[in-house]
ZAMARGU-4260 file (C-alpha; in steps of 0.2 Angstrom, whole numbers, plus 5000, padded with zeros to 4 digits):
<rodrens>
0) 4955/4948/4771 | 4973/4941/4775 | 4986/4950/4784 | 5005/4947/4784 | 5010/4934/4797
5) 5029/4935/4797 | 5041/4950/4799 | 5048/4958/4783 | 5066/4955/4779 | 5072/4972/4782
10) 5085/4981/4792 | 5075/4996/4796 | 5060/5000/4807 | 5044/4990/4803 | 5030/5000/4795
15) 5017/4997/4808 | 5028/5004/4822 | 5021/5023/4820 | 5003/5017/4823 | 5008/5007/4838
20) 5017/5022/4846 | 5003/5034/4842 | 4990/5022/4849 | 5001/5019/4865 | 5003/5038/4868
25) 4984/5041/4867 | 4979/5026/4877 | 4992/5031/4891 | 4985/5048/4891 | 4968/5041/4895
30) 4974/5028/4908 | 4986/5040/4918 | 4974/5054/4916 | 4960/5045/4926 | 4972/5036/4938
35) 4981/5053/4942 | 4965/5060/4950 | 4958/5044/4957 | 4965/5045/4975 | 4960/5064/4976
40) 4943/5060/4969 | 4939/5046/4981 | 4945/5056/4996 | 4938/5073/4992 | 4924/5072/4979
45) 4915/5055/4979 | 4904/5058/4994 | 4898/5074/4986 | 4892/5066/4970 | 4875/5060/4975
50) 4867/5074/4985 | 4882/5074/4998 | 4875/5060/5008 | 4889/5048/5004 | 4903/5042/5016
55) 4920/5051/5015 | 4934/5039/5014 | 4949/5040/5025 | 4967/5042/5017 | 4971/5024/5021
60) 4955/5018/5012 | 4958/5029/4997 | 4975/5022/4996 | 4969/5004/4998 | 4956/5006/4984
65) 4968/5015/4973 | 4981/5000/4974 | 4967/4987/4973 | 4962/4995/4956 | 4980/4997/4950
70) 4983/4978/4955 | 4968/4971/4946 | 4973/4981/4930 | 4989/4971/4930 | 4980/4954/4934
75) 4969/4954/4919 | 4984/4953/4907 | 4983/4934/4911 | 4966/4934/4903 | 4971/4945/4888
80) 4986/4934/4885 | 4977/4918/4885 | 4964/4925/4873 | 4977/4932/4861 | 4989/4917/4862
85) 4975/4903/4860 | 4960/4911/4852 | 4960/4928/4843 | 4978/4933/4841 | 4985/4949/4847
90) 4978/4962/4835 | 4959/4956/4837 | 4961/4955/4856 | 4968/4972/4857 | 4954/4980/4846
95) 4940/4971/4855 | 4946/4974/4873 | 4949/4993/4868 | 4931/4995/4865 | 4927/4988/4883
100) 4940/5000/4889 | 4931/5015/4881 | 4914/5009/4889 | 4923/5009/4906 | 4928/5028/4904
105) 4911/5032/4899 | 4904/5024/4915 | 4916/5035/4926 | 4910/5051/4916 | 4892/5046/4921
110) 4895/5047/4940 | 4883/5059/4948 | 4871/5060/4933 | 4862/5043/4934 | 4860/5031/4949
115) 4872/5028/4962 | 4890/5035/4960 | 4900/5022/4969 | 4891/5009/4958 | 4896/5018/4942
120) 4914/5020/4949 | 4915/5002/4953 | 4908/4997/4936 | 4919/5009/4927 | 4935/5003/4936
125) 4931/4985/4932 | 4928/4988/4914 | 4945/4998/4913 | 4953/4983/4922 | 4947/4971/4909
130) 4951/4983/4894 | 4968/4991/4900 | 4974/4975/4908 | 4968/4963/4894 | 4977/4973/4880
135) 4993/4976/4890 | 5003/4960/4887 | 4997/4960/4869 | 5003/4977/4865 | 5020/4975/4872
140) 5022/4958/4863 | 5014/4965/4847 | 5029/4977/4847 | 5041/4963/4847 | 5031/4953/4834
145) 5035/4966/4821 | 5054/4962/4821 | 5063/4948/4813 | 5081/4942/4813 | 5088/4956/4802
150) 5081/4970/4812 | 5080/4963/4830 | 5095/4974/4834 | 5083/4988/4834 | 5072/4980/4847
155) 5080/4989/4862 | 5078/5005/4854 | 5060/5003/4850 | 5056/4997/4867 | 5063/5014/4873
160) 5053/5023/4861 | 5038/5013/4866 | 5041/5018/4884 | 5044/5036/4877 | 5026/5037/4870
165) 5019/5030/4886 | 5026/5045/4896 | 5023/5058/4882 | 5004/5054/4884 | 5005/5053/4903
170) 5014/5069/4905 | 5000/5080/4897 | 4986/5070/4905 | 4994/5072/4922 | 4995/5091/4920
175) 4978/5092/4912 | 4966/5081/4922 | 4969/5088/4940 | 4965/5105/4933 | 4949/5098/4924
180) 4944/5090/4941 | 4947/5106/4951 | 4939/5118/4939 | 4926/5108/4929 | 4923/5093/4940
185) 4923/5074/4938 | 4913/5073/4922 | 4925/5082/4912 | 4940/5075/4921 | 4935/5057/4918
190) 4927/5061/4901 | 4942/5068/4892 | 4953/5053/4895 | 4938/5043/4888 | 4939/5053/4872
195) 4957/5050/4870 | 4955/5031/4873 | 4942/5031/4858 | 4955/5040/4848 | 4968/5027/4852
200) 4957/5013/4847 | 4954/5021/4830 | 4972/5024/4827 | 4976/5006/4831 | 4962/5001/4818
205) 4970/5012/4805 | 4986/5002/4806 | 4979/4985/4803 | 4986/4983/4786 | 5004/4988/4791
210) 5005/4976/4806 | 5013/4959/4806 | 4998/4948/4813 | 5006/4933/4822 | 4992/4920/4822
215) 4986/4912/4839 | 4995/4896/4844 | 4979/4886/4848 | 4984/4870/4857 | 5002/4874/4852
220) 5002/4886/4866 | 4999/4872/4879 | 5012/4861/4870 | 5025/4874/4872 | 5020/4880/4889
225) 5021/4863/4897 | 5037/4857/4887 | 5053/4856/4896 | 5059/4872/4888 | 5043/4882/4893
230) 5043/4875/4911 | 5062/4880/4913 | 5059/4898/4906 | 5044/4900/4917 | 5053/4894/4932
235) 5068/4905/4929 | 5057/4921/4926 | 5045/4919/4941 | 5057/4923/4954 | 5063/4938/4944
240) 5045/4944/4943 | 5043/4942/4962 | 5058/4954/4965 | 5051/4966/4953 | 5034/4966/4962
245) 5042/4974/4977 | 5048/4988/4965 | 5030/4991/4959 | 5024/4991/4977 | 5034/5006/4980
250) 5034/5014/4963 | 5015/5015/4961 | 5014/5025/4978 | 5019/5040/4968 | 5000/5040/4963
255) 4994/5038/4981 | 5005/5041/4997 | 5016/5053/4988 | 5001/5063/4982 | 4994/5063/5000
260) 5011/5069/5006 | 5012/5083/4993 | 4996/5090/5001 | 5006/5093/5017 | 5020/5102/5007
265) 5023/5120/5001 | 5016/5118/4983 | 5023/5135/4977 | 5038/5130/4966 | 5047/5139/4951
270) 5034/5153/4953 | 5019/5141/4950 | 5006/5135/4963 | 5005/5116/4958 | 4990/5105/4962
275) 4996/5090/4973 | 4991/5078/4959 | 5000/5087/4946 | 5017/5084/4954 | 5016/5066/4946
280) 5019/5075/4929 | 5037/5076/4934 | 5039/5057/4931 | 5034/5057/4913 | 5044/5072/4908
285) 5059/5065/4917 | 5057/5049/4907 | 5057/5059/4891 | 5074/5066/4896 | 5081/5050/4904
290) 5078/5037/4890 | 5090/5045/4877 | 5102/5050/4892 | 5103/5032/4898 | 5103/5025/4881
295) 5117/5035/4873 | 5127/5042/4888 | 5124/5033/4905 | 5123/5015/4899 | 5139/5016/4888
300) 5149/5025/4901 | 5144/5012/4914 | 5148/4998/4902 | 5166/5004/4901 | 5167/5002/4919
305) 5159/4985/4921 | 5149/4973/4910 | 5131/4980/4911 | 5119/4965/4910 | 5100/4967/4911
310) 5100/4959/4928 | 5113/4971/4934 | 5103/4986/4928 | 5088/4979/4938 | 5098/4977/4954
315) 5105/4995/4952 | 5087/5001/4950 | 5081/4992/4966 | 5094/5001/4976 | 5089/5018/4968
320) 5071/5016/4973 | 5076/5012/4991 | 5085/5029/4990 | 5070/5038/4984 | 5059/5031/4998
325) 5073/5035/5011 | 5071/5053/5005 | 5052/5053/5006 | 5054/5046/5024 | 5066/5061/5028
330) 5053/5073/5020 | 5039/5066/5031 | 5049/5068/5047 | 5050/5086/5043 | 5031/5087/5040
335) 5028/5077/5056 | 5038/5090/5065 | 5026/5104/5059 | 5037/5110/5045 | 5031/5113/5027
340) 5045/5108/5016 | 5046/5114/4998 | 5038/5102/4985 | 5056/5103/4977 | 5062/5090/4989
345) 5049/5077/4982 | 5054/5082/4964 | 5071/5076/4969 | 5064/5060/4975 | 5055/5059/4958
350) 5072/5061/4949 | 5078/5046/4959 | 5063/5035/4957 | 5062/5038/4938 | 5080/5033/4936
355) 5075/5017/4945 | 5060/5015/4933 | 5071/5016/4918 | 5083/5002/4925 | 5069/4991/4931
360) 5053/4993/4921 | 5060/4996/4904 | 5074/4983/4906 | 5063/4970/4914 | 5050/4972/4900
365) 5062/4969/4886 | 5071/4955/4896 | 5055/4946/4899 | 5051/4946/4880 | 5068/4940/4875
370) 5067/4926/4888 | 5050/4919/4883 | 5048/4905/4871 | 5040/4910/4854 | 5023/4903/4857
375) 5022/4911/4875 | 5027/4929/4872 | 5010/4936/4877 | 5009/4924/4892 | 5026/4929/4898
380) 5022/4947/4896 | 5006/4944/4906 | 5017/4937/4920 | 5028/4952/4920 | 5013/4963/4922
385) 5007/4951/4936 | 5022/4957/4946 | 5013/4974/4946 | 4997/4966/4953 | 5007/4958/4966
390) 5016/4974/4971 | 5000/4984/4972 | 4990/4970/4981 | 5004/4970/4994 | 5002/4989/4996
395) 4983/4988/4997 | 4984/4975/5010 | 4996/4985/5021 | 4984/5000/5020 | 4969/4989/5024
400) 4978/4982/5040 | 4984/4998/5046 | 4968/5007/5044 | 4958/5009/5060 | 4939/5009/5056
405) 4927/5022/5062 | 4912/5014/5072 | 4903/5030/5072 | 4901/5031/5053 | 4896/5012/5051
410) 4883/5014/5065 | 4876/5030/5058 | 4873/5020/5041 | 4864/5006/5051 | 4854/5018/5061
415) 4848/5029/5047 | 4842/5013/5037 | 4829/5011/5051 | 4822/5029/5051 | 4807/5035/5041
420) 4809/5039/5023 | 4807/5058/5027 | 4822/5059/5039 | 4833/5068/5027 | 4821/5083/5026
425) 4825/5091/5042 | 4840/5092/5055 | 4842/5077/5066 | 4852/5071/5081 | 4854/5052/5081
430) 4861/5043/5096 | 4873/5029/5092 | 4879/5015/5104 | 4897/5016/5110 | 4909/5002/5115
435) 4896/4994/5126 | 4884/4992/5112 | 4869/5000/5120 | 4862/5018/5120 | 4858/5028/5136
440) 4876/5026/5143 | 4891/5037/5145 | 4900/5031/5130 | 4886/5035/5117 | 4890/5045/5101
445) 4879/5058/5094 | 4877/5060/5075 | 4872/5077/5070 | 4863/5077/5053 | 4858/5090/5040
450) 4849/5086/5024 | 4853/5068/5025 | 4871/5071/5028 | 4882/5067/5043 | 4888/5084/5047
455) 4898/5080/5063 | 4900/5067/5076 | 4900/5072/5095 | 4910/5060/5106 | 4908/5056/5124
460) 4918/5067/5136 | 4919/5080/5122 | 4921/5095/5135 | 4937/5088/5141 | 4944/5087/5123
465) 4938/5104/5117 | 4945/5112/5133 | 4962/5104/5129 | 4960/5110/5111 | 4956/5128/5117
470) 4972/5128/5127 | 4982/5122/5112 | 4974/5135/5101 | 4978/5149/5113 | 4997/5144/5111
475) 4997/5143/5092 | 5002/5158/5084 | 5016/5154/5072 | 5013/5136/5072 | 5007/5121/5083
480) 5017/5118/5098 | 5029/5103/5099 | 5024/5087/5109 | 5035/5092/5124 | 5027/5109/5125
485) 5009/5102/5122 | 5011/5090/5137 | 5014/5105/5148 | 4999/5114/5141 | 4987/5099/5142
490) 4994/5094/5159 | 4987/5078/5167 | 4970/5079/5159 | 4961/5063/5157 | 4946/5056/5148
495) 4930/5050/5157 | 4938/5032/5158 | 4954/5038/5166 | 4965/5038/5150 | 4977/5052/5148
500) 4975/5064/5133 | 4988/5062/5120 | 4994/5076/5108 | 5001/5073/5091 | 5007/5085/5078
505) 5001/5079/5061 | 5008/5093/5050 | 5010/5112/5050 | 4991/5115/5050 | 4984/5100/5059
510) 4986/5093/5077 | 4977/5079/5086 | 4971/5077/5104 | 4966/5059/5108 | 4964/5046/5121
515) 4962/5027/5121 | 4943/5028/5124 | 4931/5017/5133 | 4940/5001/5129 | 4956/5008/5136
520) 4967/5001/5122 | 4976/5013/5110 | 4976/5012/5091 | 4958/5004/5090 | 4941/5010/5083
525) 4936/5016/5100 | 4950/5029/5101 | 4942/5046/5104 | 4948/5064/5101 | 4948/5080/5091
530) 4958/5086/5076 | 4962/5104/5076 | 4965/5113/5060 | 4972/5130/5058 | 4962/5138/5044
535) 4967/5153/5033 | 4954/5163/5023 | 4961/5157/5006 | 4960/5139/5011 | 4941/5138/5011
540) 4932/5131/4996 | 4930/5144/4982 | 4916/5147/4969 | 4931/5146/4957 | 4932/5127/4960
545) 4919/5113/4955 | 4920/5107/4973 | 4916/5124/4980 | 4901/5126/4969 | 4895/5109/4973
550) 4896/5111/4992 | 4887/5128/4990 | 4873/5119/4980 | 4871/5106/4993 | 4870/5120/5007
555) 4887/5116/5015 | 4895/5132/5021 | 4912/5131/5027 | 4917/5144/5040 | 4932/5143/5052
560) 4929/5144/5070 | 4934/5158/5081 | 4953/5162/5080 | 4954/5153/5063 | 4953/5135/5069
565) 4941/5121/5065 | 4938/5106/5076 | 4933/5089/5070 | 4928/5076/5083 | 4932/5058/5079
570) 4930/5040/5085 | 4942/5028/5076 | 4946/5032/5058 | 4965/5034/5061 | 4980/5024/5056
575) 4992/5011/5065 | 5006/5017/5054 | 5007/5035/5052 | 5019/5048/5045 | 5037/5044/5043
580) 5034/5026/5050 | 5024/5022/5034 | 5038/5027/5022 | 5051/5019/5033 | 5043/5002/5032
585) 5043/5002/5013 | 5061/5008/5013 | 5067/4994/5023 | 5057/4982/5013 | 5065/4986/4997
590) 5082/4987/5004 | 5080/4969/5010 | 5074/4964/4993 | 5089/4971/4985 | 5101/4961/4995
595) 5091/4945/4991 | 5091/4950/4972 | 5110/4950/4971 | 5113/4931/4973 | 5098/4927/4961
600) 5106/4938/4948 | 5123/4929/4950 | 5115/4912/4947 | 5103/4916/4933 | 5108/4910/4915
605) 5098/4919/4901 | 5092/4912/4885 | 5085/4923/4871 | 5071/4918/4859 | 5066/4928/4844
610) 5054/4925/4830 | 5060/4919/4813
</rodrens>
């Protein structure tokens, strides 16, 4: 059956647009639904999926893996663009890769039911990377393909509505999936987005007779890509995409570091107790408000003051995202001082970063399409999305570098691999070698195991740390003491290797007492210490939550220690860039990038290409 291969000669909206918009809303529900809960799932749920014997991830590791996934979702658009532009065309590429996408969601929903959950997680995320990433440049270019010269003036409006549909779907999924995860567990939380992806695929198939099907270019793609015109367009756009990559490095942390920050804030706002992941719903609802506001009010007003070109919009957006991270840095300084600020402050940061998104992401997407030669539309769209890959890769690598590994966990896994098969049936204490690499010496670690799980880790010289923790707890009534007061409380206490004990206030309910450990070098994997948590009765896992029921089924009973404190001994596992210093680093990064963007924008000369 043949399909229309050229746009209709009309001045109104093309007939296939409603199917694209509906498909995009459902697809974005599925993607943002699973991505919203990914960091929380990896940090709090994953190690309880297979009998509770798995290894918990540190916050830096969860953030790193989240951004690795987010980055590769935006690398595979290169593959999808090549398939669409050379072999299959956009429509068939979107349809077939959407089926791969659905299989990926099914794999996530199977975690904990069959086989090894980390394997299912990796397989599911890989398939979603191929499916979601592969269709991404094709969908955005497919929108532009529906327009001809008579109605191309509607292109800006439809890209705004295209973005509107994205955020319409993501708003509801961001509210729903964290609730599904908490109340009904990972199977429902990952399964429902999978169902919506299947709906999206079906809706796209229904519109097949309404679409303009631009045929693949075949070898013509290479001819235009390596022509003088194609090389010039490529060379002009790549630096722009590098600047936009820095934007994505910060923006996508709303799903990682901002979620972890929200855990430390007062989540009661407007009479509602929010889940930390649900705060991300502020972004799509603001998008729904901001798109018409910017289109019909802010942009026209700014254009009366000065000529508002696409590159000037992007530059203003870069400055705005710097302001949003400056605010999160300020919020984190309050948290580092033991305060518990209202989540309303982070919502203000969401307002600023959403305005930045309007001016960088939407404008950049449309600008990239118009600057791409006709046979390279999907390819240039893929390069635009590759900027998201670059930004998330940068964030992932920063979190990998600053993460301090825990040798106790790694050695525990090595030691248990050598034990008899029945070692999981009874409690065990396993002696692990310390810094000197041999057991039977003063720096040994002791792993206390229960039913195959690492229940706790006992560190050398623990009596010294626990005694200091007791003195801190005795002075903690309304809140943990400041660093200055804690120095007086701890005094000149030292660990067995002569290192002084160091007190750090993490947030309003956590403090840390640590030392440089047997290697006498701070911020390494051999740092030793104890984290003290002030626990209230309503903070414990409840039978009303899936995680509470799961822990009870595994025989894990959480009870606070005397005086309402719990203590967790650790060896390594910390971060080289903690608290406000982390957010400050990214604030300075985007400020420097904005300053470099200004001369680039001044020298760029745009050229627009549209289909006949």
